[in-house]
FIGU-972679 format. One record per residue (C-alpha): x, y, z; residue in three letters. Coordinates in steps of 0.02 Angstrom, whole numbers, plus 50000, padded with zeros to 5 digits. Each point is the difference from the previous one (the first is absolute). Last residue first. Layout:
XYZALA...
This chain:
544655445254285ALA501534997250108VAL501014992949856ARG499525014249884ALA500355012450140PRO501764992950023LEU500805002749831GLY501665003650084ALA500335015849898ALA498215005950032ALA500254998650188VAL501595010350006SER499345012449872ARG498465003250108VAL501125002850151ALA501115012049902PRO498485010449944HIS499715001549813CYS499875017449925ALA498845003749854TYR500405010749848VAL498695006049875GLU500255018650031GLY500555004250176ALA499954986050128ARG498644987550046PRO500444987650139ASP499844981449962LEU499264985750102LEU498855012550086HIS498474990649933ARG499505015349897ASP501795000749934ALA499904981849946LEU498375003849909THR500745015549919GLU501494990049937LEU498874986649929ALA498925013049910ARG501545008049924MET500684983049947ALA498364996049913GLU500065016449905ALA501824997249950ARG499654982349946SER500484986250118LEU501354986650012GLY500205002350188ALA501815006050010LEU500005008649829LYS498395009650030ALA500625005250172ALA501655006249925LEU499085011149876GLN498765006350129VAL501335005050125ASP500834990550142VAL501055005850146GLU501054990950131ALA500114985349881TYR500674982450023ARG498574991650094GLY498625008449899LEU499784986149874GLY498814989350102ALA498895015250029PHE499775002149812LEU499464981949981ARG498815002150147ARG499265015649921GLU499644990649838PRO499234985450098GLU498765010350101ALA500485006550172LEU498944997150156ARG501154986250064ARG501505011549990TYR499215012350122SER499594986050123PRO501774992449979GLU500985015950031LEU500044998650190LEU500344981349994GLU501455002749879ALA500685013950112MET500114989550159GLY501905000350005PRO500825008849850LEU500334987949859PRO501794993450000GLU501785005749964ALA499935018150056ALA499124995350162LEU501364987350039ARG501395012649974THR499115012950107ALA499784987150139LEU501864996049993ARG500405018550013GLY498905001950152VAL501044986550082THR499284983050039TRP500404990650161LEU498415005850090PRO498864992849865ARG498225002950062SER500295018650017ARG500665000949822LEU498454991449930ARG498875011350103ALA500885015449930ALA499734993849822ALA498164996650034ALA499795017250078ARG500855008349852LEU498914990049880VAL498385005550085ALA500625018050017PRO500385001949812LEU501395012949979GLY500744992049844GLY500464983850086CYS501604998549898LEU500465018250032GLY499684998750186VAL501054984150004ILE501455008749913ASP499885014950119ALA500084988050148VAL501544991949922ALA500835017149988ALA499575003950182PRO500864984150063GLU500495001950183ALA498465010250046ASP498884986149930THR500774987050113ARG499625009250162TRP498324992050034ASP498135002049971GLY499864992749827VAL498295008049975GLY500595017050062THR501474999649880ARG498864995249856PHE498735013650040MET501395013050015GLU500734994749832ALA498285001649919ALA499755017250078SER501685006149935TRP499764992749825ALA498255006949974ASP498564988350034LEU498994992949855PRO498585010949932ALA498225000450066LEU498755007149876THR498705010450091LEU498225002249940GLY498445009550049ARG498324991749968THR498385008049941GLY499604987349866GLU501004983950015VAL501404996949876ALA501294986250020LEU501275003349862ALA501564998350108ARG499394982850052ASN501094993550141ARG498685006050122THR499745007450172THR498355008350048VAL499685010950152LEU498195004850036VAL499465013150127LEU498265002150074CYS498975014650064GLY498915004149851ALA498764988149916THR500054986949863GLY501444989450063PRO501074990549872LEU499964981049991LEU499064998849834PRO501365010549914THR501524989750052VAL499934983649905GLN499335007949841ALA501385013150012ALA501394987349977ASP501174987950089ALA499985007050176ALA501444994150107ASN499415007650165ASP498335008550031LEU500185009850163VAL498355006750069LEU499875012950140LEU498235002250066VAL499105014950075ARG498174995050010ARG498415009149950GLY499654988449854ASP501324986449996LEU498764985750026GLU498905007349862GLY501475000549880ARG500314981650039TRP498174995749971LEU500065008749831ALA501604990849952ALA499244983350051ARG498445003749898GLU501055004749849ASP501024984150014LEU498494988450018ASP500104986150130ALA499285009850146PRO500845000150172ILE498674997850137ALA500324981550033SER501865003350017ASP499695011650148PRO500395018749977VAL501195005750137GLY501035012749903ALA501404987249981ALA498724988249922ARG499535013749877LEU501825002849956LEU500324981749968ARG498444998149892ALA500505015649904LEU501704992549960ALA499164984049941ASP498855009449880GLU501415011449939ALA500954984449951SER501644996150086LEU501414999249874PRO501144984750009ASP501765007149993ASN499485018350012ALA499104996050161ARG498615012250048LEU500755000650174ASP498685008850105VAL500415011250148PHE498665008450106LEU500135014050127ARG498285002050080ALA498895012250095ASP501375011250069PRO500635007249835TYR501005015650050ASP501004989350122GLU500684989849854ALA500925014449916VAL501794994450035GLU499524981650003HIS499315001649823ALA501565009349944PHE501094985650060HIS498844987349919VAL500035009249833ALA501905002050002LEU500314981850048ALA498764994149868THR500845010049862LYS501764994850048GLY500934998349834VAL499894981049999GLY498934998849842PRO500015016049897MET499005015150051GLY498265007050024ASP499285009150149VAL498175005149978VAL499175012250121LEU498105000550009VAL499465015250103PRO498154999550046VAL499335017750034PRO501325008349887GLY501784994649971GLY500875016250050HIS500564994950176ALA500254981949949ARG501065005249851GLN501075011150111SER500304986350129ARG500364987649861LEU501305011849925ALA500815002850170ASP500124981250021LEU500864999049830GLU501235013550052SER500374990850164GLU500334983249915ARG501884997250022GLY499924987050138THR498324995850075LEU500344996850184THR499184988950131PRO499014991349861LEU498134999150033ASP499194983350035ARG498574995649884PRO498365009650014LEU498594989350068ASP499055012850100CYS498144997250029CYS498685010150086ARG498374990750007ARG498275001349926ARG498894985450051GLY498455010550010GLY500385007950167PRO501745002450071GLU500214992750176LEU501204986149951ALA501085012449904GLU500065011450152THR500614985350105PHE501374996149874ALA500505018349998ALA500115000250190SER501134984649996LEU501165008249874GLU499995017350082PRO500434994150178GLY498824993450132PRO499975009950165GLU501374998550130ILE500164995550185GLY501124985249962LEU499154985250086GLU498245006550036GLN499825011649849SER500814988249876LEU498984985350064LEU498365009649993THR500335006449825ARG500424982649937ALA498424992550075ARG498935014049925GLY500824997849829PHE499594981550005ALA498185004250042ALA499875011549849ILE500704986349886ALA498834987150080GLU498515011249960ASP500595002149821ARG500194981549958ARG499825001949811GLY501704992249963ALA500645017349959ARG499555005850176HIS500824985250084LEU501585002049898ALA500085018850032ARG499834998050189VAL501284985949999LEU501235010449899ARG499865014450124SER500224987950146TRP501574992249925ALA500825017049972ALA499485006250174GLU501184988550094ARG499464999950184LEU499104983249993PRO501564989849965ASP499564981449993GLU498115002549995ASP500135013749868THR501114989049893LEU498904984550014GLU498435010149959HIS500955006949850LEU500344982449936LEU498174994750014ALA499415016249918ILE501204998349854ALA499474982049965ASP498155004550010PRO500285015549889TYR500844991849851ARG499555015149891HIS501704999149911GLY500515017050068ALA499494994450174LEU500974983849981TRP501545009749947ALA499825012150146ASP499824985450122ALA501584992349927LEU500905016650025GLY499455000650181LEU500664982250021ARG501655004749918LEU500195015450110GLU499704989550156HIS501324987749941ARG501225014349972LEU499665006950175GLU500354982850073GLU501594999249898LEU500605016950064ARG499644995350180THR500904983349978LEU501525008949928VAL500105012350145PRO499704986050129GLU501224986949934ALA501264999850142PHE498745002150141GLU498794988349910PRO501194985650044ASP500244990349839LEU499114983449980GLY498745005849868ASP500805013449892PHE498265005249942PRO498564992350101ARG499054987649892GLY500044994249821ARG499825017249918TRP500344997949813ARG498124998649969ALA499855018750033LEU501035003849845ALA498984988249891GLU498385007850062THR500615017849967TYR500554995449823ARG498364991049961ARG498955014350070ALA500935012549889ALA499754988849848GLU498144998650037ASP499835018850026ALA500725004249829ASP499505018449983GLY501755006349959ASP500125008050172ALA499604983050075LEU501384991849897ALA501185014050053GLN499564997150183ARG500324981449981ALA501715002949922ALA500435013150133PRO499564987850141VAL500704983949924ALA501795006250017ALA499854999750190ALA499494981749995VAL501474995249890LEU501185009650115ASP499314990950152THR500274983449910ASP501875003349988LEU500914994549841GLU499235013349887GLY501565010849990HIS501524990150057GLU500404996050182VAL501785000050064ARG500054995850185LEU501115010450113ARG501214996450141TYR500835010650135ALA501445001650126GLY501444999949876PRO499284997749826ARG498914986249933SER498984995449847GLU498594987249993ILE499284995549829ARG501474992249908ASP498934988849892GLY498754986850054PRO499415001150181LEU500234984550110ALA501905000250010ARG500045018550038ARG498664997350131LEU501044986850088GLN501535011350000TRP498975014350072ILE499384988250136TYR501794994950040THR500565018150007LYS498575003550121LEU500594985750111ASN501715008150011ALA499195016650046GLU498864991750128ALA501384989950084SER499865009650162ALA498154995750002PRO498655013049962ALA498795001750145ALA498324992749959GLN498425002949896GLU500815012749882HIS501424988249956TRP499925001649811THR499375018049998ALA501335006450120GLY501384990349912ILE499505006949830LEU499905017850069GLN501724998450082ALA500754992949840VAL499425015649911SER498814999849852THR500625008049838TRP498725003949867GLY499574990049843ASN498404994250085PRO499705008050171ASN498674989350086LEU500634986049888LEU501604998850102LEU498954996850156THR499024986449909ALA501624991649948LEU500665000150179VAL498344993250063THR500104985849873THR501764996050059PRO499304999650179LYS498504988949965ARG500914985349921ALA500534998149820GLY499545010349849LEU499334985949892GLU499525008449837LEU498215000149935VAL499954994749817THR498895011549896GLY500924998449834ASP500825017050025PRO500734994350168THR499025003750157GLN500525007050169ALA498724998850139GLU499695009650161LEU498374996350090PRO498745013549948GLY500195014749883LEU501894997149993VAL500134990549836ARG501725001649919PHE499884995849816LEU501544994949904MET
C-alpha cells in the first residue's frame, strides 16, 4: 500500500490502482487517522475533524462506526484497529509518501557529500514531485496544523537542498531561479539569501550578488531589527574578494559522537602539533573501520584554524580519481575558472600551490590509493593541514605522519550497536549483542548496517539478528571489500578465496590454499596485509578479520568484481 497525503488523499495498491474510499466523510476519517499513523486517535478527535464545518449530529458516533466499516472494506488487510473510545490505522514502513520524502533528505545529502551532485539533485527532485497540492487536502487546518507546519518546513528543506545540489553541479541559472522563488516566498530566511548571493557570485554576476545582500540586510534590519548572520555575511565577503579567490567549506557532516576514538583523536592532535609547517596526517585501516568518520570529525574540530578553505576530495578507491582530475576540482573550488586550468599535471600542481600561498587551508583527501595520487595535491608553503585516509598500509609520502586505525574494542562496539538500534531490545539480550559485536569484529560500518537492519524489522529479536549474521555475509561488507579485491592480482585473489575458514594463516597454509611456492605465498600475504585484508602478527602469521572471513567464505568479491 501507498497512502498519498501530499495533496488530495489517495490510497494505492502495489500495482498503482487507486482505491475507492467512498464519500467525503470516510476520506476525512482516513486522513485524520493518517495524521497519527500507528497511534491511537480518539473518537472525539475523529468526530471533530469529520464535522468541523457544522455541529456534530447526535448520531455522529454511530455514523463514525459506519465510516470505519466502509474503510475496512476498502483497504486490504486488517488495517484499522479499535479499542474503547479510539481507533488507529496500521501503516508499515514506506507506505506513507511523507516518510518516503523524509528519507530522501539523508540520501541526497550523502550523495552530495560523496561528490555526486547529479544524484543528489535527482533525489531532491523526485521527493519534491510527490507534492500534488496542499497536504491533507480537505482536512480543517486546525486539526492538521502541526503536521502541515512540519511538512512545509520539510518542503523548504528539500528546495534548499536542491539549490545546493545545483550549485555543486554548476547549474547556476537553475539554482538562482529557485533561490529567487524562496527569497520571494519567505524573505526573512537567511539560508536562502546566503545561497542566492553565492550562486550569483559564482555565476559571474558579482554586482547582482552584492545587491542581493543589500536587499536581505535591509529586510532583516527593518522587519527583525537584526544584522545578517555569519553564513550570509560570509557569502557577501566571498563576493567582495578580489581575484576570484573565495572561502569554501565542503566538509561532509560531522557525526554527533565518535564512539571509542578518543585516543586516536589525541594522536592526531599530537601529530598535527609536531608535524612541521605543513602537517600531512595519514590514517590507514581496513574498509569499514571508520577512517573517513575520524578524519572528518578531526577536520571539524580544527576547522576554525583554517579560515580560507576546508576542502574534501573523495579520491575514490573503487574508481580512483586521477591526480589531474583532483587538482581540477580543487582549483575550481579555489575560484579558478575552467579556462585558466592547464592540461599538464605539473602545471596544475604548480598553480594549486600558488593558490595556497599565504592561505590557511584544510584539505581532506579521502580514499587515497597510492602516493602518486596524493603528492601533487600537497601544499608547498606553511599554514595548511592535510588529512589523508587510505586502505593502503604501504602508502608512503615523504614527511607524513601515520596512524593505523584498528577496529573498535568490544565495549565501544557494543555501545555503537545499542545507540544505532535506539530501543530497549539490546538491554534484554546482552549475550546476543556480544555475539553480534564478535561477528562484526568492531567495524563501525558493519555495526551500523546491522543496527539498521534490526531497526527496520521491529518483530526481530537481537538473537534472531545474530543468527542471521552468522549464517550469511555481513551486510555491506562485500561492497566495502570490492575495491581492495579488484586491485589484487590472480595469486592474491586465490589466497583471499581460501581465507573463509581460518582466523590465522601462515606462509605454509597460504601456499597450500593458493597453490603457490613459499616465496610467492609470502608476497601474496604481504600484499593482502598492505591492503588491510590481513593483519600481520608475530613471525610469519597473519590474522584474518571476521568480516573478511565472512565475505571470503561466500565468494562475494569475485562475483562483485
